[in-house]
PDB file of N, CA, C and O in Angstrom:
ATOM      1  N   UNK A   1      23.179  22.109 -22.555  1.00  0.00           N
ATOM      2  CA  UNK A   1      23.318  21.103 -21.967  1.00  0.00           C
ATOM      3  C   UNK A   1      24.228  19.883 -22.404  1.00  0.00           C
ATOM      4  O   UNK A   1      24.323  19.738 -23.622  1.00  0.00           O
ATOM      5  N   UNK A   2      24.767  19.174 -21.774  1.00  0.00           N
ATOM      6  CA  UNK A   2      25.926  18.186 -22.153  1.00  0.00           C
ATOM      7  C   UNK A   2      25.193  16.793 -22.099  1.00  0.00           C
ATOM      8  O   UNK A   2      24.180  16.693 -21.407  1.00  0.00           O
ATOM      9  N   UNK A   3      25.697  15.660 -22.844  1.00  0.00           N
ATOM     10  CA  UNK A   3      25.224  14.517 -22.944  1.00  0.00           C
ATOM     11  C   UNK A   3      24.010  14.364 -23.601  1.00  0.00           C
ATOM     12  O   UNK A   3      23.492  15.343 -24.138  1.00  0.00           O
ATOM     13  N   UNK A   4      23.410  13.113 -23.637  1.00  0.00           N
ATOM     14  CA  UNK A   4      22.217  12.728 -24.475  1.00  0.00           C
ATOM     15  C   UNK A   4      21.010  13.367 -23.815  1.00  0.00           C
ATOM     16  O   UNK A   4      20.967  13.590 -22.605  1.00  0.00           O
ATOM     17  N   UNK A   5      20.133  13.623 -24.575  1.00  0.00           N
ATOM     18  CA  UNK A   5      18.855  14.450 -24.087  1.00  0.00           C
ATOM     19  C   UNK A   5      17.782  13.265 -24.105  1.00  0.00           C
ATOM     20  O   UNK A   5      16.935  13.181 -24.994  1.00  0.00           O
ATOM     21  N   UNK A   6      17.877  12.466 -23.175  1.00  0.00           N
ATOM     22  CA  UNK A   6      16.913  11.392 -23.065  1.00  0.00           C
ATOM     23  C   UNK A   6      15.506  11.824 -22.393  1.00  0.00           C
ATOM     24  O   UNK A   6      15.513  12.309 -21.261  1.00  0.00           O
ATOM     25  N   UNK A   7      14.397  11.656 -23.051  1.00  0.00           N
ATOM     26  CA  UNK A   7      13.071  12.051 -22.739  1.00  0.00           C
ATOM     27  C   UNK A   7      12.440  10.914 -22.042  1.00  0.00           C
ATOM     28  O   UNK A   7      12.535   9.777 -22.503  1.00  0.00           O
ATOM     29  N   UNK A   8      11.827  11.159 -20.998  1.00  0.00           N
ATOM     30  CA  UNK A   8      10.933  10.111 -20.196  1.00  0.00           C
ATOM     31  C   UNK A   8       9.659  10.276 -20.836  1.00  0.00           C
ATOM     32  O   UNK A   8       9.141  11.393 -20.846  1.00  0.00           O
ATOM     33  N   UNK A   9       9.074   9.254 -21.391  1.00  0.00           N
ATOM     34  CA  UNK A   9       7.744   9.131 -21.988  1.00  0.00           C
ATOM     35  C   UNK A   9       6.711   9.212 -21.245  1.00  0.00           C
ATOM     36  O   UNK A   9       5.769   9.902 -21.634  1.00  0.00           O
ATOM     37  N   UNK A  10       6.655   8.620 -20.171  1.00  0.00           N
ATOM     38  CA  UNK A  10       5.474   8.733 -18.895  1.00  0.00           C
ATOM     39  C   UNK A  10       5.974   8.815 -17.692  1.00  0.00           C
ATOM     40  O   UNK A  10       6.685   7.950 -17.180  1.00  0.00           O
ATOM     41  N   UNK A  11       5.583  10.004 -17.103  1.00  0.00           N
ATOM     42  CA  UNK A  11       5.983  10.381 -15.583  1.00  0.00           C
ATOM     43  C   UNK A  11       5.259   9.539 -14.595  1.00  0.00           C
ATOM     44  O   UNK A  11       5.817   9.156 -13.567  1.00  0.00           O
ATOM     45  N   UNK A  12       3.938   9.221 -14.907  1.00  0.00           N
ATOM     46  CA  UNK A  12       3.426   8.472 -13.883  1.00  0.00           C
ATOM     47  C   UNK A  12       2.843   7.075 -14.383  1.00  0.00           C
ATOM     48  O   UNK A  12       2.558   6.878 -15.564  1.00  0.00           O
ATOM     49  N   UNK A  13       2.683   6.073 -13.322  1.00  0.00           N
ATOM     50  CA  UNK A  13       2.368   4.767 -13.623  1.00  0.00           C
ATOM     51  C   UNK A  13       0.917   4.681 -13.370  1.00  0.00           C
ATOM     52  O   UNK A  13       0.563   5.141 -12.285  1.00  0.00           O
ATOM     53  N   UNK A  14       0.043   4.215 -14.098  1.00  0.00           N
ATOM     54  CA  UNK A  14      -1.520   4.079 -13.727  1.00  0.00           C
ATOM     55  C   UNK A  14      -2.026   2.634 -13.446  1.00  0.00           C
ATOM     56  O   UNK A  14      -3.217   2.329 -13.511  1.00  0.00           O
ATOM     57  N   UNK A  15      -0.998   1.748 -13.121  1.00  0.00           N
ATOM     58  CA  UNK A  15      -1.445   0.473 -12.952  1.00  0.00           C
ATOM     59  C   UNK A  15      -1.128   0.208 -11.380  1.00  0.00           C
ATOM     60  O   UNK A  15      -0.155   0.731 -10.838  1.00  0.00           O
ATOM     61  N   UNK A  16      -1.988  -0.608 -10.725  1.00  0.00           N
ATOM     62  CA  UNK A  16      -2.032  -0.770  -9.391  1.00  0.00           C
ATOM     63  C   UNK A  16      -0.906  -1.880  -9.033  1.00  0.00           C
ATOM     64  O   UNK A  16      -0.396  -2.565  -9.919  1.00  0.00           O
ATOM     65  N   UNK A  17      -0.560  -2.002  -7.675  1.00  0.00           N
ATOM     66  CA  UNK A  17       0.351  -3.142  -7.360  1.00  0.00           C
ATOM     67  C   UNK A  17      -0.274  -4.458  -7.776  1.00  0.00           C
ATOM     68  O   UNK A  17       0.438  -5.309  -8.310  1.00  0.00           O
ATOM     69  N   UNK A  18      -1.545  -4.672  -7.567  1.00  0.00           N
ATOM     70  CA  UNK A  18      -2.201  -5.779  -7.669  1.00  0.00           C
ATOM     71  C   UNK A  18      -2.008  -6.116  -9.092  1.00  0.00           C
ATOM     72  O   UNK A  18      -1.920  -7.309  -9.383  1.00  0.00           O
ATOM     73  N   UNK A  19      -1.940  -5.309  -9.925  1.00  0.00           N
ATOM     74  CA  UNK A  19      -1.896  -5.727 -11.336  1.00  0.00           C
ATOM     75  C   UNK A  19      -0.276  -6.163 -11.596  1.00  0.00           C
ATOM     76  O   UNK A  19       0.102  -6.976 -12.439  1.00  0.00           O
ATOM     77  N   UNK A  20       0.460  -5.515 -10.783  1.00  0.00           N
ATOM     78  CA  UNK A  20       2.082  -5.948 -11.097  1.00  0.00           C
ATOM     79  C   UNK A  20       2.598  -7.077 -10.386  1.00  0.00           C
ATOM     80  O   UNK A  20       3.689  -7.549 -10.705  1.00  0.00           O
ATOM     81  N   UNK A  21       1.896  -7.569  -9.422  1.00  0.00           N
ATOM     82  CA  UNK A  21       2.400  -8.585  -8.762  1.00  0.00           C
ATOM     83  C   UNK A  21       1.583 -10.036  -9.283  1.00  0.00           C
ATOM     84  O   UNK A  21       0.357 -10.105  -9.367  1.00  0.00           O
ATOM     85  N   UNK A  22       2.393 -11.009  -9.563  1.00  0.00           N
ATOM     86  CA  UNK A  22       1.741 -12.129 -10.224  1.00  0.00           C
ATOM     87  C   UNK A  22       0.823 -12.918  -9.176  1.00  0.00           C
ATOM     88  O   UNK A  22       1.151 -12.980  -7.991  1.00  0.00           O
ATOM     89  N   UNK A  23      -0.224 -13.458  -9.617  1.00  0.00           N
ATOM     90  CA  UNK A  23      -1.281 -14.256  -8.792  1.00  0.00           C
ATOM     91  C   UNK A  23      -0.607 -15.193  -7.994  1.00  0.00           C
ATOM     92  O   UNK A  23      -1.004 -15.320  -6.836  1.00  0.00           O
ATOM     93  N   UNK A  24       0.463 -15.967  -8.437  1.00  0.00           N
ATOM     94  CA  UNK A  24       1.080 -17.018  -7.659  1.00  0.00           C
ATOM     95  C   UNK A  24       2.139 -16.759  -6.975  1.00  0.00           C
ATOM     96  O   UNK A  24       2.918 -17.656  -6.653  1.00  0.00           O
ATOM     97  N   UNK A  25       2.338 -15.374  -6.624  1.00  0.00           N
ATOM     98  CA  UNK A  25       3.571 -14.814  -6.002  1.00  0.00           C
ATOM     99  C   UNK A  25       3.427 -15.039  -4.337  1.00  0.00           C
ATOM    100  O   UNK A  25       2.392 -14.670  -3.782  1.00  0.00           O
ATOM    101  N   UNK A  26       4.506 -15.655  -3.581  1.00  0.00           N
ATOM    102  CA  UNK A  26       4.380 -16.191  -2.521  1.00  0.00           C
ATOM    103  C   UNK A  26       3.869 -15.151  -1.332  1.00  0.00           C
ATOM    104  O   UNK A  26       3.429 -15.557  -0.256  1.00  0.00           O
ATOM    105  N   UNK A  27       3.995 -13.730  -1.689  1.00  0.00           N
ATOM    106  CA  UNK A  27       3.292 -12.857  -0.678  1.00  0.00           C
ATOM    107  C   UNK A  27       2.206 -12.747  -0.686  1.00  0.00           C
ATOM    108  O   UNK A  27       1.681 -12.191   0.278  1.00  0.00           O
ATOM    109  N   UNK A  28       1.425 -13.210  -1.736  1.00  0.00           N
ATOM    110  CA  UNK A  28      -0.302 -12.937  -1.792  1.00  0.00           C
ATOM    111  C   UNK A  28      -0.901 -13.623  -0.552  1.00  0.00           C
ATOM    112  O   UNK A  28      -1.802 -13.072   0.081  1.00  0.00           O
ATOM    113  N   UNK A  29      -0.432 -14.756  -0.223  1.00  0.00           N
ATOM    114  CA  UNK A  29      -1.285 -15.645   0.862  1.00  0.00           C
ATOM    115  C   UNK A  29      -0.744 -14.955   2.087  1.00  0.00           C
ATOM    116  O   UNK A  29      -1.473 -14.921   3.078  1.00  0.00           O
ATOM    117  N   UNK A  30       0.524 -14.365   2.137  1.00  0.00           N
ATOM    118  CA  UNK A  30       0.953 -13.678   3.591  1.00  0.00           C
ATOM    119  C   UNK A  30      -0.033 -12.311   3.722  1.00  0.00           C
ATOM    120  O   UNK A  30      -0.533 -11.946   4.786  1.00  0.00           O
ATOM    121  N   UNK A  31      -0.176 -11.759   2.670  1.00  0.00           N
ATOM    122  CA  UNK A  31      -0.866 -10.469   2.687  1.00  0.00           C
ATOM    123  C   UNK A  31      -2.319 -10.736   3.137  1.00  0.00           C
ATOM    124  O   UNK A  31      -2.877  -9.913   3.863  1.00  0.00           O
ATOM    125  N   UNK A  32      -2.970 -11.888   2.722  1.00  0.00           N
ATOM    126  CA  UNK A  32      -4.339 -12.240   3.293  1.00  0.00           C
ATOM    127  C   UNK A  32      -4.176 -12.259   4.548  1.00  0.00           C
ATOM    128  O   UNK A  32      -4.808 -11.505   5.289  1.00  0.00           O
ATOM    129  N   UNK A  33      -3.332 -13.095   4.958  1.00  0.00           N
ATOM    130  CA  UNK A  33      -3.134 -13.376   6.663  1.00  0.00           C
ATOM    131  C   UNK A  33      -2.951 -12.227   7.336  1.00  0.00           C
ATOM    132  O   UNK A  33      -3.662 -12.035   8.322  1.00  0.00           O
ATOM    133  N   UNK A  34      -2.009 -11.271   6.965  1.00  0.00           N
ATOM    134  CA  UNK A  34      -1.770 -10.011   7.674  1.00  0.00           C
ATOM    135  C   UNK A  34      -2.989  -9.142   7.932  1.00  0.00           C
ATOM    136  O   UNK A  34      -3.264  -8.549   8.975  1.00  0.00           O
ATOM    137  N   UNK A  35      -3.784  -9.182   6.602  1.00  0.00           N
ATOM    138  CA  UNK A  35      -4.954  -8.306   6.541  1.00  0.00           C
ATOM    139  C   UNK A  35      -6.033  -8.877   7.538  1.00  0.00           C
ATOM    140  O   UNK A  35      -6.734  -8.097   8.183  1.00  0.00           O
ATOM    141  N   UNK A  36      -6.172 -10.337   7.670  1.00  0.00           N
ATOM    142  CA  UNK A  36      -7.136 -10.705   8.389  1.00  0.00           C
ATOM    143  C   UNK A  36      -6.768 -10.705  10.149  1.00  0.00           C
ATOM    144  O   UNK A  36      -7.627 -10.778  11.028  1.00  0.00           O
ATOM    145  N   UNK A  37      -5.625 -10.626  10.322  1.00  0.00           N
ATOM    146  CA  UNK A  37      -5.024 -10.575  11.734  1.00  0.00           C
ATOM    147  C   UNK A  37      -5.220  -9.052  12.228  1.00  0.00           C
ATOM    148  O   UNK A  37      -5.765  -8.754  13.291  1.00  0.00           O
ATOM    149  N   UNK A  38      -4.595  -7.962  11.123  1.00  0.00           N
ATOM    150  CA  UNK A  38      -4.864  -6.591  11.666  1.00  0.00           C
ATOM    151  C   UNK A  38      -6.352  -6.394  11.783  1.00  0.00           C
ATOM    152  O   UNK A  38      -6.744  -5.731  12.743  1.00  0.00           O
ATOM    153  N   UNK A  39      -7.288  -6.912  10.880  1.00  0.00           N
ATOM    154  CA  UNK A  39      -8.818  -6.500  11.025  1.00  0.00           C
ATOM    155  C   UNK A  39      -9.287  -7.162  12.285  1.00  0.00           C
ATOM    156  O   UNK A  39     -10.232  -6.642  12.879  1.00  0.00           O
ATOM    157  N   UNK A  40      -8.593  -8.526  12.881  1.00  0.00           N
ATOM    158  CA  UNK A  40      -9.081  -8.764  14.175  1.00  0.00           C
ATOM    159  C   UNK A  40      -8.810  -7.868  15.274  1.00  0.00           C
ATOM    160  O   UNK A  40      -9.464  -7.880  16.317  1.00  0.00           O
ATOM    161  N   UNK A  41      -7.681  -6.958  14.999  1.00  0.00           N
ATOM    162  CA  UNK A  41      -7.140  -6.092  16.176  1.00  0.00           C
ATOM    163  C   UNK A  41      -7.807  -4.721  16.059  1.00  0.00           C
ATOM    164  O   UNK A  41      -7.301  -3.806  16.709  1.00  0.00           O
ATOM    165  N   UNK A  42      -8.822  -4.485  15.352  1.00  0.00           N
ATOM    166  CA  UNK A  42      -9.322  -3.212  14.998  1.00  0.00           C
ATOM    167  C   UNK A  42      -9.771  -2.736  16.388  1.00  0.00           C
ATOM    168  O   UNK A  42      -9.438  -1.579  16.642  1.00  0.00           O
ATOM    169  N   UNK A  43     -10.450  -3.381  17.330  1.00  0.00           N
ATOM    170  CA  UNK A  43     -10.726  -2.798  18.693  1.00  0.00           C
ATOM    171  C   UNK A  43      -9.817  -2.466  19.504  1.00  0.00           C
ATOM    172  O   UNK A  43      -9.899  -1.524  20.291  1.00  0.00           O
ATOM    173  N   UNK A  44      -8.637  -3.405  19.344  1.00  0.00           N
ATOM    174  CA  UNK A  44      -7.475  -2.824  20.115  1.00  0.00           C
ATOM    175  C   UNK A  44      -6.774  -1.585  19.649  1.00  0.00           C
ATOM    176  O   UNK A  44      -6.321  -0.772  20.455  1.00  0.00           O
ATOM    177  N   UNK A  45      -6.688  -1.445  18.410  1.00  0.00           N
ATOM    178  CA  UNK A  45      -6.083  -0.190  17.815  1.00  0.00           C
ATOM    179  C   UNK A  45      -7.123   1.047  18.088  1.00  0.00           C
ATOM    180  O   UNK A  45      -6.704   2.198  18.213  1.00  0.00           O
ATOM    181  N   UNK A  46      -8.507   0.717  18.169  1.00  0.00           N
ATOM    182  CA  UNK A  46      -9.244   1.836  18.532  1.00  0.00           C
ATOM    183  C   UNK A  46      -9.056   2.409  19.958  1.00  0.00           C
ATOM    184  O   UNK A  46      -9.327   3.601  20.098  1.00  0.00           O
ATOM    185  N   UNK A  47      -8.699   1.826  20.853  1.00  0.00           N
ATOM    186  CA  UNK A  47      -8.457   2.163  22.138  1.00  0.00           C
ATOM    187  C   UNK A  47      -7.151   2.967  22.143  1.00  0.00           C
ATOM    188  O   UNK A  47      -7.003   3.899  22.934  1.00  0.00           O
ATOM    189  N   UNK A  48      -6.260   2.632  21.318  1.00  0.00           N
ATOM    190  CA  UNK A  48      -5.130   3.298  21.096  1.00  0.00           C
ATOM    191  C   UNK A  48      -5.023   4.846  20.660  1.00  0.00           C
ATOM    192  O   UNK A  48      -4.069   5.585  20.903  1.00  0.00           O
ATOM    193  N   UNK A  49      -6.076   5.144  20.040  1.00  0.00           N
ATOM    194  CA  UNK A  49      -6.212   6.597  19.326  1.00  0.00           C
ATOM    195  C   UNK A  49      -7.201   7.422  20.198  1.00  0.00           C
ATOM    196  O   UNK A  49      -8.019   7.059  21.044  1.00  0.00           O
ATOM    197  N   UNK A  50      -6.868   8.631  19.728  1.00  0.00           N
ATOM    198  CA  UNK A  50      -7.782   9.558  20.391  1.00  0.00           C
ATOM    199  C   UNK A  50      -9.079   9.838  19.890  1.00  0.00           C
ATOM    200  O   UNK A  50      -9.170   9.731  18.667  1.00  0.00           O
ATOM    201  N   UNK A  51     -10.168  10.186  20.534  1.00  0.00           N
ATOM    202  CA  UNK A  51     -11.439  10.476  19.839  1.00  0.00           C
ATOM    203  C   UNK A  51     -11.527  11.993  19.508  1.00  0.00           C
ATOM    204  O   UNK A  51     -12.487  12.478  18.910  1.00  0.00           O
ATOM    205  N   UNK A  52     -10.645  12.579  19.862  1.00  0.00           N
ATOM    206  CA  UNK A  52     -10.551  13.835  19.433  1.00  0.00           C
ATOM    207  C   UNK A  52      -9.485  14.244  18.328  1.00  0.00           C
ATOM    208  O   UNK A  52      -8.447  13.609  18.140  1.00  0.00           O
ATOM    209  N   UNK A  53      -9.887  15.459  17.570  1.00  0.00           N
ATOM    210  CA  UNK A  53      -8.990  15.604  16.534  1.00  0.00           C
ATOM    211  C   UNK A  53      -9.190  15.242  15.188  1.00  0.00           C
ATOM    212  O   UNK A  53     -10.314  14.855  14.871  1.00  0.00           O
ATOM    213  N   UNK A  54      -8.108  15.311  14.156  1.00  0.00           N
ATOM    214  CA  UNK A  54      -8.275  14.675  12.959  1.00  0.00           C
ATOM    215  C   UNK A  54      -8.203  13.081  12.995  1.00  0.00           C
ATOM    216  O   UNK A  54      -7.623  12.482  13.901  1.00  0.00           O
ATOM    217  N   UNK A  55      -8.838  12.452  11.937  1.00  0.00           N
ATOM    218  CA  UNK A  55      -8.772  10.978  12.034  1.00  0.00           C
ATOM    219  C   UNK A  55      -7.036  10.770  11.558  1.00  0.00           C
ATOM    220  O   UNK A  55      -6.345  11.573  10.931  1.00  0.00           O
ATOM    221  N   UNK A  56      -6.661   9.467  12.077  1.00  0.00           N
ATOM    222  CA  UNK A  56      -5.424   9.104  11.650  1.00  0.00           C
ATOM    223  C   UNK A  56      -5.133   8.590  10.255  1.00  0.00           C
ATOM    224  O   UNK A  56      -6.039   7.982   9.685  1.00  0.00           O
ATOM    225  N   UNK A  57      -4.095   8.746   9.703  1.00  0.00           N
ATOM    226  CA  UNK A  57      -3.877   8.550   8.358  1.00  0.00           C
ATOM    227  C   UNK A  57      -3.739   6.856   8.413  1.00  0.00           C
ATOM    228  O   UNK A  57      -3.226   6.191   9.312  1.00  0.00           O
ATOM    229  N   UNK A  58      -4.303   6.428   7.281  1.00  0.00           N
ATOM    230  CA  UNK A  58      -4.455   4.880   7.175  1.00  0.00           C
ATOM    231  C   UNK A  58      -3.178   4.326   6.932  1.00  0.00           C
ATOM    232  O   UNK A  58      -3.046   3.108   6.809  1.00  0.00           O
TER     233      UNK A  58
END
């Protein structure tokens, strides 16, 4: 092998995005707004999906 043999100490990260994003980040209020709007549209989305077959991916 040529070059430096750099080792990666950890392959996976076990922290959530919630832990990584600061509480005062401007996207946090936007996320709450979008979650509320999408939740209010559940009935509309239900009509778009088939009642047969496997459940859709979230």
